[in-house]
C-alpha positions as CSV (number, residue, x, y, z in Angstrom):
1,X,-13.7,56.4,-9.7
2,X,-11.3,53.7,-9.8
3,X,-7.5,54.4,-8.8
4,X,-5.0,51.9,-10.1
5,X,-1.9,51.5,-7.8
6,X,1.3,50.0,-9.2
7,X,3.9,48.2,-6.8
8,X,6.7,46.7,-8.8
9,X,4.8,44.2,-11.0
10,X,1.8,44.0,-9.1
11,X,-1.3,46.3,-10.2
12,X,-4.2,46.4,-7.5
13,X,-7.6,48.2,-8.5
14,X,-9.1,49.9,-5.7
15,X,-12.7,51.3,-6.3
16,X,-13.9,54.1,-4.1
17,X,-17.4,52.9,-4.3
18,X,-16.5,49.2,-3.5
19,X,-17.6,48.1,-7.1
20,X,-14.0,47.1,-8.3
21,X,-11.6,45.1,-6.1
22,X,-8.4,43.3,-7.1
23,X,-9.3,44.2,-10.7
24,X,-12.5,42.3,-10.5
25,X,-15.8,44.3,-11.1
26,X,-18.4,43.1,-8.4
27,X,-22.1,43.2,-9.0
28,X,-25.0,43.5,-6.5
29,X,-28.0,41.4,-6.8
30,X,-30.8,40.4,-4.5
31,X,-32.1,36.7,-4.9
32,X,-35.4,36.4,-3.4
33,X,-34.6,39.4,-1.1
34,X,-31.4,38.3,-0.1
35,X,-28.6,40.6,-1.1
36,X,-25.5,39.1,-2.8
37,X,-22.5,40.0,-4.8
38,X,-21.2,38.1,-7.7
39,X,-18.2,38.7,-10.2
40,X,-18.9,40.5,-13.4
41,X,-19.4,37.7,-16.1
42,X,-21.1,35.2,-13.6
43,X,-24.3,33.7,-14.6
44,X,-27.7,34.2,-12.7
45,X,-27.3,30.5,-11.5
46,X,-24.1,31.5,-9.5
47,X,-25.7,34.4,-7.8
48,X,-28.7,32.0,-7.0
49,X,-26.3,29.4,-5.5
50,X,-24.2,32.0,-3.5
51,X,-27.4,33.4,-2.0
52,X,-28.0,29.9,-0.8
53,X,-30.9,28.8,-3.0
54,X,-31.3,26.0,-5.4
55,X,-33.2,25.5,-8.7
56,X,-33.5,22.3,-10.9
57,X,-30.6,21.9,-13.4
58,X,-31.4,18.9,-15.3
59,X,-29.4,19.8,-18.3
60,X,-26.6,21.5,-16.5
61,X,-23.0,20.1,-15.4
62,X,-20.9,22.8,-14.0
63,X,-17.8,21.0,-15.7
64,X,-19.0,21.6,-19.3
65,X,-20.9,24.7,-18.9
66,X,-24.5,26.0,-19.5
67,X,-26.8,24.3,-22.1
68,X,-30.0,25.9,-21.6
69,X,-32.1,23.1,-23.0
70,X,-34.2,21.7,-20.2
71,X,-35.5,25.2,-19.0
72,X,-36.1,23.8,-15.6
73,X,-33.6,26.7,-14.2
74,X,-36.1,29.2,-15.3
75,X,-36.1,32.2,-13.0
76,X,-38.0,35.7,-12.9
77,X,-35.5,38.6,-13.1
78,X,-36.1,42.3,-12.9
79,X,-33.4,44.8,-13.8
80,X,-33.8,48.4,-15.2
81,X,-37.5,48.4,-14.9
82,X,-38.0,45.5,-17.0
83,X,-39.2,41.9,-16.0
84,X,-38.3,38.8,-17.8
85,X,-37.9,35.0,-17.5
86,X,-34.7,33.7,-18.2
87,X,-32.6,30.6,-17.9
88,X,-30.5,31.2,-15.0
89,X,-27.6,28.7,-16.2
90,X,-27.1,30.7,-19.4
91,X,-28.2,34.5,-18.5
92,X,-25.5,36.8,-17.3
93,X,-25.9,38.6,-13.9
94,X,-26.5,42.3,-14.1
95,X,-25.8,44.9,-11.5
96,X,-28.7,45.8,-9.4
97,X,-30.7,42.7,-10.6
98,X,-33.6,41.2,-8.7
99,X,-34.1,37.5,-9.0
100,X,-37.2,35.3,-7.9
101,X,-36.5,31.6,-7.9
102,X,-39.8,30.2,-6.9
103,X,-42.7,32.5,-7.9
104,X,-46.1,30.8,-8.2
105,X,-45.8,31.1,-12.0
106,X,-42.3,29.5,-12.2
107,X,-43.3,26.7,-9.9
108,X,-46.2,25.9,-12.1
109,X,-44.1,25.9,-15.1
110,X,-41.5,23.5,-13.6
111,X,-44.4,21.2,-12.7
112,X,-45.7,21.2,-16.3
113,X,-42.1,20.6,-17.6
114,X,-41.6,17.5,-15.2
115,X,-45.0,16.1,-15.9
116,X,-44.1,16.4,-19.9
117,X,-41.0,14.5,-19.2
118,X,-42.7,12.0,-17.1
119,X,-45.0,11.2,-19.8
120,X,-42.3,10.0,-22.1
121,X,-40.6,7.8,-19.5
122,X,-41.2,4.7,-18.1
123,X,-42.8,4.2,-14.8
124,X,-40.7,5.8,-12.1
125,X,-41.6,2.8,-9.7
126,X,-39.4,0.3,-11.9
127,X,-36.4,2.7,-12.3
128,X,-33.4,0.3,-11.3
129,X,-31.1,3.2,-9.8
130,X,-33.9,4.7,-7.9
131,X,-35.1,1.3,-6.2
132,X,-31.6,-0.1,-5.7
133,X,-29.2,3.0,-5.0
134,X,-31.5,6.1,-4.3
135,X,-33.2,9.1,-5.5
136,X,-31.9,10.7,-8.8
137,X,-31.8,14.4,-9.3
138,X,-34.8,14.0,-11.4
139,X,-36.5,12.1,-8.6
140,X,-35.9,15.1,-6.2
141,X,-37.3,17.4,-8.6
142,X,-40.4,15.5,-9.0
143,X,-41.1,15.2,-5.4
144,X,-40.5,19.0,-4.7
145,X,-42.9,20.1,-7.5
146,X,-45.4,17.2,-6.8
147,X,-45.2,16.1,-10.5
148,X,-47.8,13.4,-11.4
149,X,-46.6,10.6,-14.0
150,X,-50.2,10.3,-15.3
151,X,-50.8,14.0,-15.9
152,X,-50.4,13.8,-19.6
153,X,-51.0,11.2,-22.2
154,X,-48.4,8.6,-22.7
155,X,-45.8,9.0,-25.5
156,X,-43.7,6.4,-27.0
157,X,-41.1,5.4,-24.6
158,X,-37.5,5.2,-25.7
159,X,-36.2,1.6,-26.1
160,X,-33.3,0.1,-23.6
161,X,-30.1,-0.3,-25.5
162,X,-29.8,-4.0,-26.8
163,X,-27.0,-6.4,-27.6
164,X,-24.5,-4.7,-25.2
165,X,-22.3,-7.1,-23.4
166,X,-20.0,-4.5,-21.4
167,X,-19.7,-5.5,-17.8
168,X,-20.1,-2.0,-16.4
169,X,-22.7,0.3,-17.7
170,X,-26.4,-0.2,-17.9
171,X,-28.4,1.7,-20.4
172,X,-32.2,2.0,-19.4
173,X,-33.0,4.6,-22.0
174,X,-36.6,4.3,-21.2
175,X,-35.8,6.7,-18.5
176,X,-33.8,9.1,-20.8
177,X,-35.1,12.7,-21.1
178,X,-32.7,13.8,-23.9
179,X,-30.8,16.2,-21.7
180,X,-27.6,15.1,-23.3
181,X,-25.5,15.5,-20.3
182,X,-24.0,12.3,-20.9
183,X,-22.7,12.8,-24.4
184,X,-21.5,16.6,-23.3
185,X,-19.5,15.1,-20.5
186,X,-18.2,12.4,-22.9
187,X,-17.1,14.7,-25.7
188,X,-16.3,17.8,-23.9
189,X,-14.8,17.0,-20.6
190,X,-13.4,13.3,-21.0
191,X,-12.9,14.0,-24.8
192,X,-13.5,10.3,-25.6
193,X,-16.1,11.0,-28.0
194,X,-17.6,7.3,-27.3
195,X,-21.4,8.4,-27.7
196,X,-23.5,10.7,-29.8
197,X,-27.0,11.5,-30.4
198,X,-28.8,9.4,-33.0
199,X,-32.2,10.5,-34.4
200,X,-34.4,13.4,-33.7
201,X,-37.3,14.2,-31.2
202,X,-38.8,11.4,-29.4
203,X,-37.1,9.0,-31.7
204,X,-33.5,10.3,-30.6
205,X,-31.5,8.1,-28.4
206,X,-27.8,8.0,-27.2
207,X,-25.8,5.7,-29.5
208,X,-22.2,4.8,-30.4
209,X,-20.8,3.1,-33.3
210,X,-20.1,-0.2,-34.4
211,X,-23.6,-1.6,-33.6
212,X,-23.9,0.3,-30.5
213,X,-21.6,-1.8,-28.4
214,X,-19.7,0.2,-25.9
215,X,-16.8,-2.4,-25.9
216,X,-16.0,-1.7,-29.6
217,X,-16.2,2.3,-29.0
218,X,-13.6,4.7,-27.9
219,X,-15.3,4.2,-24.4
220,X,-12.7,4.3,-21.5
221,X,-15.5,3.2,-19.2
222,X,-14.8,6.4,-16.9
223,X,-18.2,6.2,-15.6
224,X,-18.8,10.0,-16.2
225,X,-22.0,9.4,-18.4
226,X,-23.5,7.5,-15.5
227,X,-22.7,9.9,-12.8
228,X,-23.8,13.1,-14.7
229,X,-27.2,11.4,-15.9
230,X,-30.0,12.9,-13.9
231,X,-32.5,10.2,-14.3
232,X,-30.8,6.6,-13.8
233,X,-31.1,6.0,-17.5
234,X,-27.4,5.2,-17.2
235,X,-26.3,3.3,-14.1
236,X,-23.6,1.1,-12.9
237,X,-24.4,-2.3,-14.0
238,X,-22.4,-4.0,-11.1
239,X,-24.5,-2.0,-8.4
240,X,-28.0,-2.4,-9.9
241,X,-27.7,-6.1,-10.7
242,X,-27.5,-6.9,-6.9
243,X,-30.2,-7.8,-4.9
244,X,-30.3,-4.6,-2.6
245,X,-32.8,-1.8,-1.6
246,X,-32.1,1.9,-1.8
247,X,-33.7,2.2,1.7
248,X,-30.5,0.4,3.2
249,X,-27.8,2.0,1.1
250,X,-25.5,4.2,2.9
251,X,-22.6,6.4,1.5
252,X,-19.1,7.1,3.1
253,X,-16.7,9.6,1.8
254,X,-13.2,8.4,1.1
255,X,-10.3,8.2,-1.3
256,X,-9.7,5.9,-4.2
257,X,-6.8,3.3,-3.4
258,X,-5.7,2.8,-7.0
259,X,-3.0,5.2,-7.3
260,X,-1.5,8.6,-6.0
261,X,-3.8,10.9,-7.5
262,X,-6.1,10.5,-4.7
263,X,-9.5,11.1,-6.3
264,X,-12.6,11.3,-4.1
265,X,-15.1,8.5,-3.9
266,X,-18.1,7.4,-1.9
267,X,-18.4,4.0,-1.0
268,X,-21.8,2.5,-1.2
269,X,-22.7,0.0,1.4
270,X,-25.8,-2.1,2.0
271,X,-26.4,-3.6,5.4
272,X,-22.8,-2.9,6.1
273,X,-21.5,-4.7,3.0
274,X,-19.7,-2.8,0.3
275,X,-21.7,-2.8,-3.0
276,X,-20.1,-0.2,-5.3
277,X,-18.6,3.4,-5.5
278,X,-19.6,6.7,-6.9
279,X,-17.6,9.9,-7.1
280,X,-17.4,12.3,-4.5
281,X,-18.1,15.7,-6.4
282,X,-16.8,17.8,-3.2
283,X,-13.2,16.4,-3.7
284,X,-10.5,18.3,-5.7
285,X,-11.0,15.6,-8.3
286,X,-14.6,17.0,-9.1
287,X,-16.1,13.8,-9.9
288,X,-13.6,12.4,-12.2
289,X,-12.6,8.9,-12.0
290,X,-10.8,6.1,-14.1
291,X,-12.4,2.8,-14.9
292,X,-10.6,1.2,-11.8
293,X,-11.8,3.9,-9.3
294,X,-15.4,3.7,-10.6
295,X,-16.1,0.1,-11.0
296,X,-13.2,-1.7,-9.2
297,X,-12.0,0.5,-6.3
298,X,-14.3,-1.8,-3.9
299,X,-14.4,-5.2,-5.7
300,X,-11.1,-6.6,-4.0
301,X,-12.9,-6.2,-0.6
302,X,-15.1,-8.9,-1.5
303,X,-12.8,-11.0,-3.5
304,X,-12.5,-14.8,-2.9
305,X,-8.9,-14.5,-3.8
306,X,-8.0,-12.3,-0.8
307,X,-5.4,-13.8,1.7
308,X,-6.9,-14.6,5.1
309,X,-3.9,-16.0,6.7
310,X,-0.1,-16.1,6.1
311,X,1.1,-18.7,3.3
312,X,4.6,-20.2,3.1
313,X,6.0,-21.4,-0.3
314,X,7.1,-25.0,-0.4
315,X,9.8,-26.6,-2.4
316,X,7.2,-27.9,-4.9
317,X,5.9,-24.2,-5.6
318,X,2.4,-25.0,-3.5
319,X,1.7,-23.0,-0.4
320,X,0.8,-24.2,3.2
321,X,-0.9,-22.2,5.9
322,X,1.2,-20.9,8.4
323,X,0.9,-19.1,11.9
324,X,1.9,-15.4,12.1
325,X,4.8,-16.3,14.6
326,X,6.2,-19.0,12.0
327,X,5.8,-16.3,9.1
328,X,7.3,-13.4,10.9
329,X,10.3,-15.6,12.1
330,X,10.9,-17.0,8.4
331,X,10.8,-13.4,6.9
332,X,13.1,-11.8,9.7
333,X,15.6,-14.7,9.3
334,X,15.7,-14.1,5.5
335,X,16.2,-10.3,6.0
336,X,19.2,-11.1,8.4
337,X,20.8,-13.4,6.2
338,X,20.6,-11.1,3.2
339,X,22.0,-8.4,5.0
340,X,25.0,-10.3,6.3
341,X,25.7,-11.9,3.0
342,X,24.9,-9.0,0.4
343,X,24.5,-5.9,2.6
344,X,21.3,-4.1,3.4
345,X,21.1,-2.5,-0.2
346,X,20.2,-6.0,-1.6
347,X,16.8,-5.6,0.0
348,X,14.0,-3.5,-1.3
349,X,10.6,-2.7,0.2
350,X,7.5,-2.0,-1.9
351,X,4.5,-0.3,0.2
352,X,0.9,-0.4,-0.9
353,X,-1.6,2.2,-1.8
354,X,-4.3,0.3,-0.1
355,X,-3.2,1.0,3.5
356,X,-3.3,4.2,5.4
357,X,-0.5,6.8,5.3
358,X,0.6,6.0,8.7
359,X,1.2,2.4,7.7
360,X,3.2,3.7,4.7
361,X,5.3,5.8,7.0
362,X,5.9,2.9,9.2
363,X,7.2,1.0,6.3
364,X,9.7,3.6,5.1
365,X,10.8,3.9,8.8
366,X,11.4,0.1,8.9
367,X,13.3,0.1,5.5
368,X,15.6,2.9,6.7
369,X,16.1,2.3,10.3
370,X,15.7,-1.5,10.9
371,X,17.1,-2.4,7.5
372,X,19.5,0.1,6.7
373,X,18.3,0.9,3.3
374,X,16.8,3.7,1.2
375,X,15.3,1.1,-1.1
376,X,11.7,1.8,-0.5
377,X,9.1,2.6,-3.1
378,X,5.3,2.8,-3.2
379,X,2.9,1.7,-5.9
380,X,0.8,4.8,-5.4
381,X,1.3,6.1,-8.9
382,X,-0.4,6.6,-12.2
C-alpha cells in the first residue's frame, strides 16, 4: 500500500512496507550473502558495488554506460527460482535477487577470458605503461585470477600505430583488447569523434582519418582515451618516454592550476620529481581534463625558463639580476609615484591561478587596503 501526500507543490511517496520512499522504488537484493538495497532501474553492477564487492569491468566506463562486450563482469544471479549468468553491467537488478560474484565457475570463466586476451597481446613484460607508471586495470585482473600469458597458442598481435608525430599520445596497439572504451569515450563523452574502429576481428584497430595522424584529426588531446584504456595500449608519451620505473612512482591528489574550473588531477612523481599527471576520478570533474590539464599542468615546474631570482629591466630592454630588497624597493616606489600622480585606480593587480587560495586572498587585500583600488582580477578562468 502506497500513500501519496501532497503539501503545496511537493508530493512525497511513503510506503507502508518501506519499498517506496520519496517517489523511488527500492529493491532488496543479496550479494554474496550481504543484504543491499538499490533503486529500481539500477544495474546488477550497482548493487555489487553498493554491497562492497568488485568485479572486473574491462569494457565498462560509467561515464558512457554499459557495453556488455568483454563479459568479464559476468555474475551468477538467482531470482524467482531461476539461476542464470548475466553481465552485471547490462542486467537490471530485480527485487529479491541473489547475486554471486566469485563462484568457482565464474572465476574459471574469467581466467579463461583473460588468457584468451593475453594470447592476442604482446608480452606483458614489455608494456610501457606497466613498466614505467604502474599496473593497469587489466594487469590487476590478470594477477587476481592468476591468468597465464602462454595458456593458449599465440594469435597475430595488432600493430603499433605508425607515422604519428603527435607529442602527447603513444599508441601501442599490440596491447589493445578491442574493448572500444577509447572510441566510446571520444565519441559519446567528449563528442570529438576523432577515432573509430577500422577492420574486423583480430585485424581490427583504432583508427583516425587523414592517414591515421591524430594531429590532422578532430582530436583535442584531452587524454580521455588514455585514461579509460584498461591495458596501456594508449599512454601519455611524455611520461612513458622518460627513464623511470613504476616501482618508484607516487601519486598525489591535487587541483589543476590552469583555470578556475578546478579539475582534479593526480601528480605523478618519481624519486620526488614531477614526471606527469593523470585525472583524479574521485573529483567532481569525474576524470575530465583539457589538453593543458592532461599534458601541461606539471611541465612548467621543470621548465628552464622559470624565474629563479628578481630581474630588473634596463634602458636597452635587457634584464639584470637583482636582490629582493632592491626589487621590492623599486616596485613600492613605482606604486607610490603612480598613486600620487594618477590616483590609486591607475593601478591594476593580476593574481595567479598557480598559487594557493590564501595568497590570492592576500593579493586582493593588498590591492584594496594598501593600494586603495578595486582593480584586482585573477587569471583563473576558462
